[in-house]
N, C-alpha and C positions, 0 to 999 in steps of 0.2 A: 505494499501499498503505498505511496505518496505520501509525501507530509500534507498536501491542498488534500487530499483525498481523509487520510487521517483529521485534517482539523474540521471538514465537515461532519465526517462523524460524530463528532463530538459539537457540534455546531445543535445536528438534527437529534443528538442525545438531550443536549441543554435546554433543546426549542420542546420535543416532548414530556421531559420533564416539569416542565415549567405549565405546560398546560395539562397536564396530568392531574396537578400539584394543583389547580383551580378550582376555587370554589363556586365560581360564575363568569358563567361564558353562555355565549350567545348559543353554541351549537362546538358538538365535539369533534376533532380532526380526524380522520380516517385511521389516522399512525399512532391514536390515542391508545385504544382497546390491548388488552393482553387477549391470550388463545385462550385461556380459563374464559373468561369474561366474553368474547366471540362462541365457546363451545353452550354454555349457561342456556342459553334462552331456544337453545335447538330440542331441550327437552319437552319444552311447553309448547313446541312449535303445534300448528290446527291438523294433524296427523295423525292416526292411526300409529303408534311407532311400533308396535307388536308386527305389522307388516311385512314382508321378506324384504329386502332393501331392493334398491333398482338395479339394475343390468341393463345396460348401455340404451339406457332411458327408457324403461319402462316402470313400473310404479310411482312415486313421489313424483319422478321428474314427468312421468303422463301425464298426472294429478297434475301438476302445475301448470303442464302448459292448454289443457282444459278449462280451467280457472282463468287464466289470461285472455284465450280466444274469447271468452263469456264475459268478463271487462271489456274486451275490445268491439265485440258483436261480430269478427271476424267468421271463419265457417274454419281455422285452425291456424294453431300456430306451436310453432319445434323452439325448442332450449339450446341453447348455445354455450360454450366455455365462456365467452366474452362477444361484446358486443361491434368490438373489430371484425371477428370472423363473420356475425352475421351479417352488418352491412358490408363486406367486402363479397358473403354470399349473393345478397339480395340484390345488389347491383349486375354480378355479372348474369345472374340467371332474368333478369327482366333485358341487358344486354343481347341476349339468346334469344327471348321472346321478340322481340322489338326486332333483333336485326340489327342497331345501330348501339356501334361501343360508346357512342357519346352521355357524359352524364352533364346534366345541368345543376351548377351547384354554388354556394360561395366559397370565394376563398380563404373563411376563416369559421368552414365546418371541418368537422372531425379527421374526415378521410384525408384532406388536405394539407392537416397540420399535423396530426398525429396519429397516423397512419402508414407512416414510411416510405409513400409512394405506393405504397399495396396493391392499388385499382391500377395504379398501369407495370407494374413489376410481374405480379399473379395472374390478372387478367387480360390486359392488352385491351383495356379502357382509356381512353382522353377526357377531360374532363373539360366545362368553357363556365365562365364566371359572366351570369348577367349583369353584377356589381360587385364592385371593389370597395364600395362605399361601409363602413361599418355597421350595416344596420340588414333588416330583412330586404330582399328584393323587391321591388315591385313589380307590380302585371307587365306593363309597357314594358319592363325590361326583360322579360320571358318573352312577350309577342315581340322585341326588336334581335332578340339576336339572331345572328346572321347566317347560321348553319342548321340545319335539320339534328336534334337532340332525342335520343331514345325515354330518356329517364330523368326525370326533375327531381331534386333532394332537398329535402327542407328537414334543415334543422330546426328541431322546436321543443326549447329558447336557444338562440345562437349565443352559446357560452361564452365565445369570444367576445363576442362586442360587449359584452354586459347582460344576456341572459336575457335576451332581446324577441320581443313575440307580433307579430302583424295584430292585426282586430281580427277577429272573427270574417266581418265584410273582406279584409283584403286577403286572406287566406286563402277567402271562397273564391278567392277574383285570380288570386295566383294557380289555385289549382284548372281554372276552368280556360286559361292563359294557356297550360301546357300540354291539356287537355284539345286545346284547338289548333295547337302543333302536335297535334297524335303522339304524343307521351304522355307515358305513366306516373304517377309520382309517387315516390317512396318518403315518408317520414321518418327521419331520423328522431324517434321520441325519444331520447337517453330519458330526460328529464318531461317528459310530457304527462306524469303522472298531478307534477303542480301547473301545468298548465290551463286546468278550465277553468280556475276564477280568473284571469285575464282575458279567456277568449269567453268564457261564459256558455260554455256549455257543455255537455258530458262526455266521457271518454269515448262511448259511443258512437255518438255525432259527429266526434272531430275526428277518431279513427275511420269512421263511413267516407271520409274527403279523400281518402291512398288507396292507392293500390295493394301497399303494403306498408307495416311499422313495424318497426326497431322499437322494444320498450329496454329500460338496465331495471337493474335490483340490488345493488347497489348503492346508487346514485342518491337517489331521496329515498329510495325504501328501507337503508339497513342492513342488506343482505350482506351474504360473505364474496359474491362473486355471480357474473351469468347473465344470461340478457335473452329473451326470447323476441323471433319474430314471426308478424303476424297476420295473417292474408288468407288470399281462397286457397281452400284444397288442394288443387293441385299443384298450386306455386310452392306452397307449406312445404307438400310428399318431394318436390323435386328441391330444396334448401336443405332437404334432412340428406337425400344423394350426395350433394354438394360438400354438408358439414361432414359426410363420412372421407371424404376422397380429401378433406384441407385437416383433418387432424382431431375431428371435435366430435369424434364419435367416441367418447370418454365410458368405460366400463360401468365407474360407479360416483351419482352427482349428489345423494338425499342432502348430503351438508347444506351444499350451494340452493338447493331447490326447499330445504325445510325452514331456511332462512329465506327464502324468498315469499315461501307462503309467510309465514309470520311476518314481513315488512307488509305482505296486502292485509292482511287483520289488521295490523297495529299504528302504523304510519301514515299510509296513506287513506286513514279516516281523517287523519291529523294534518293533513299538509294544507287547507285550506284555512288552518288556524295561523300554520307557519307565514304565510301569504299576508296575510292581513296584519300579523306581528311584526315583520320586514319590514312594511309600510311603516307602522309606527317606527320603527329603530330608526328605519331612513329619514325620517323627519328631523327627533329628534337630534341624531346624527348632524341634520345639517344646520339645522338651529346653535347647535354649541358649538359647530365649527367658524361659523358665522361670529361668534361672538367672543372668541379665539383669537388669539396673536398668530394665528398660521395664515400666510400670505393669502395662498392660494387655496382650495378642494372642489373636487367635482364628486356627485353624489349620482352616480348612471347604472338604471334608466331613473327618474323621477315623474311617479312613484315606478317603486322596483314590479317588475312584470309576473315575479313568484315570488319564492322567499329567498332567492338571491340574488346579489346584486355589486356592482363595484364600488368603488371608493379611491380616487384618485389624490394624495398630496405632491408637492414640490420638494422632496426631499432623495436621496438614495435609498437602495430598501435596505442596505445595513443598518443605516441609522433608525428608519424606521422600527427595521425585526428586534433592533438592539431597546431602543423604546417597548414595543411591546413586550419584549421578554422580558426588563426590569420589571414593567407593569404588571406582570403575571408572578414575580416572584417577591417582588415586596407587599401586592396586594390581596392578590388571590382571586385576583380577575384580569381575567385571560378576554380583552372585548378585539384585541385582534391578531391572525394567524400569522400567514404568510404573504410575506411582501415581495412581488418582483419590478425591474422597470420595464415603463411600457408608454411607446407616445414616443416626446422628444425627450433627447437627455438634459437630467434634475427633476424626470416626476418618477413615477412608484406608484403604483399599483396594486392593492388586496382586494380580496373574492371573502364577501362579507355573508354568510348563511344563519340563518335564523333557524331553529329547531326547537325539539322539547325543552331544552333549561332552557333558552332562549324566551321563553310566554310567558315567566313570571317578572321578566325586567317593566320598569316604569319608564317611560320616558324622563324622567328626573334622572332616574339612575345611569343611563347609556349618558344623559348630558352629563353629568359628576365625571364619568369612566373616562370620556370625551377631554375633561379636564386632566383627568388624574394622566390622561395618555399626553398629553399637550407638554404635560411641565417637564418629561423627560425625553423629551428631545434634546 
């Protein structure tokens, strides 16, 4: 291990210790739970644990697939070990069915930023971008694309642009614009579960707009890992064949399936309350930062579209990270987690997430936490 890697490991160890030791936080980070803490809830999962363990996708995995298909109103759903694999397979299958290898999607979407160029490397697909602006595309931009495309992929919400969603009317218009171009529509719904509040429609009505939908189990539902790809029965059956070819036909996956079922029972009904609280937190952050000595800030979007949003401040990430760490260590309050460089030099961004631990925060407590953070900058 290099000296730099050793320093990074020490920094991460300190970060996790500070987060775990905090008595107050808006949300628990993904690195905080221990193995024992992750295993414990599985014994209370909504499934008969005396049933035989799954083998290559039957049993509890098949039960999870049925549950997701029912929630989304689709004919079928297939479990995948990762969302990356699910998306790769979905887009590959649609390219084969449409005869067009071109996928229209946002340049900040997950396949473009976080999948290592797999669409072209593994499937020979090519992408085009309706817009490069940090927002959802517009229907007229779909219409104006200068070449045919087989699939329009919409990430709902668009995480790297600030967890942004279109309005329901805009989403309908986007889908209609794709249909007019003879394209199918795939939703990257990794965080679709919490999008119902902003869109003002139930999951089934949202999913009905698309030809296929991918959903994740660990991002918003607190699962261990895994995803489902939902859509027409013949399409989903084809994706199962490609799942096997991609190495996703895993012998046993009951821990992931049990955790996902638990998340659907426990977290899914709570997500609207998280969204409502995130809007209160964002407003309190804006109020406190306006009154602070910090020269500039941006809460984005205002109000948040989901239970997650961005906060931008004019300092380098190391300075902000140290202030957040000191606040957690000295006051047992972890207001912010990770900071990253973003935009022009000198600006940094963090993602603020509100889940069950953040529901008890009052606006006054948020403002006080901001003041304590600002004094440590």
